[in-house]
N, C-alpha and C positions, 0 to 999 in steps of 0.2 A: 482718950486717942486723940479728942477733939481739941484738947487745951493743947497738947504737943504740936497740932497742925498750926493753932495760933501763935505758939510760942517760934515755931518755925520761920512761920510769914513774915513775924514782926521783924526777926534776926535778917531775914532778906532785904526786907523794906529798910531797916538801917544802914545795913550795907551798901544798900543802891545808892543810898543819899550821902555816903562817905565823900571828901574832897579828896583829890589826891593830885597837889600842885604838881606841874610838869616843866622842866627846865632840859634844853639841849644845845649842844653848840656843833656845829658840822661846817667842814672845809666844802671849798668849792670842787677839789678834787682830792684824790688820794695819793697822787706823786706830783713833784714839783722839781724843776730845773733848777740848779743855782742861780740866783739873779731875778727870779720868778716872785711875783706878788701873793703871797695865799691871802685868801678872802675865809675868815671865818663869820658864821650868820649865828645868831643867838636867838632861839623862840622858844617862846614860854606860854603857858596856860596857866592861869590862876585857879581854875576849877571851883571859883565860888570864895575862895579865901579873901580876904581883906589885908591892909597893911597901911602902916604909913610910911613905908620907904622901903626901898629893895636896893641892892650892891650886889655885885659879882665882879671877882678880879681872877682872870686866867694866868695860869703858871705854866712855864715852858723852858725849855733849853736857850739859854743868851747865847752860848758859844755858837750856834750854828743859826741862830735868826735873830733878825734886827725888828723893832720895833717899827709899825707903820702908823695908821690912823685908827682913831676909835670913834664912831658916832652911837648916837642914841634918840630912840623915840620917847618924847613925853608921854607918861602915863597919866591919863585925866581921872581924876576923884573927884567926889560930890563939891568940894568946894574951889574946882579948878583945874587945871594941869598943874602935875608933881612940877616943883622944882628941878631941874635936871644940874646936878651937880659937874665937878670938874673930871674928867677920865684921865689918869696919869699913866705911867708905864714907866717902868722900871728896867735897867739891864746891867749888870755889874760883870758881862762878858762870862758868867757860868751859869746863872740863874736869871730868867727876865721872869715881868708881870705886864700885862694891861686889865685897867679897869675896861670891862665891860659895860657897865651900867652903875649908875650912882643917881640917885632920885629921893625925894622926900617930899612930905606935904604935912600939912596942918591938920589934916582930916584924913580918916583912912579911906582907902579908893574901894568902891564896890565894882563888882565884877561887871556889872553892864555899863561901865564906864572905861574899863582897860582898852585900847587900841586891838581893833581884831587884827588888825594886820602882821603879820611876822613876815619876816625876822624882824624884832624891834631893837635889835642891836648888832651893828658890825664892827670887827677887829682885822684890821690888815697886817699881815707880817712880811717880812722879806726873806726870803730863802740867802743863805751868805755861804753854807757849807752843808756838804753832803753827811747824811745822817740820818735816824729815824726819830719823829718828836712826838712826844706824848703831850697834851693839853687838858689839864685839869683845872678845875675851881678850887680856890685857896679856902679851904675849909679850917683853918687851925690860927691863922694869925688874928690876934685880936684886934679888934676894930676893921679887920678888912678881911673877915670872912664872909663866904655866900650869904646871902640871906633874901632870896626869892618867895615874898607871899609865905612865909613858913618854912620854905625848903632849906635845908640847910645844907644838903648835900645832892650833886647830880652828875651823871656820867659826862665826862669829857670826848675828847676825840684824838686820832693819832694819824700821822700822814709820814711820807717818805720823801726826803729831797735826794735827787740823783744827780751825778755831774752833769753841766750842759750838754747839750749832742755835740757840739764842734770841740769841746774838749774831751769826750769820750770816744770821738770816731779819731783823732789825734794820737790817744792813748793805745786804740786799738790799733794803728797803722805803725805806732812804735813798736809795740809787742810783735808786730809781724814781721818787721824789720830786722827785730833783733834775733828772731827765731830765725829767721834767714841766714844772717850771718852768722849766728852760733852752729850751723851744721857742719858736720864734716866735709870736706870735699874729696872725691875719689878723683885721683890722676888716671 
């Protein structure tokens, strides 16, 4: 019985020491009007892991979203700051992507040297048409798949784009007018 207790305590201690790197992307709002700028904030916690680099590309609809800007804060490792690579964006009118972060170092970063502030990366997009948008990490394109301190899959986010208020008001007024004109008249 005593031995079983020690084994259970040992398993609990091992489980408590396990690392679980986290990464999240969140929009500044859940609903946007056509023409508005969408700001996606990327936050992460290495949970004690080390790495020689990190890369993350976001995928989304190119038919209702235009690319905006991309910024990242440098990760600081034992040999100095990670080198920030270029942040590219693509859009073929159907599918679009933005690199959220792209960094490398000659020595692995230790958790004590990472920036404590989040978000460490920001991507802006522009709403150009009405619709629902899912934003996901690229986990399958060779050379471009997500790798954040060993994390190779993380949740994305979603939001909705609605007509701009003036357009919605005009559409509503037009429907009311059509309804009024379409009524049969009694003499």
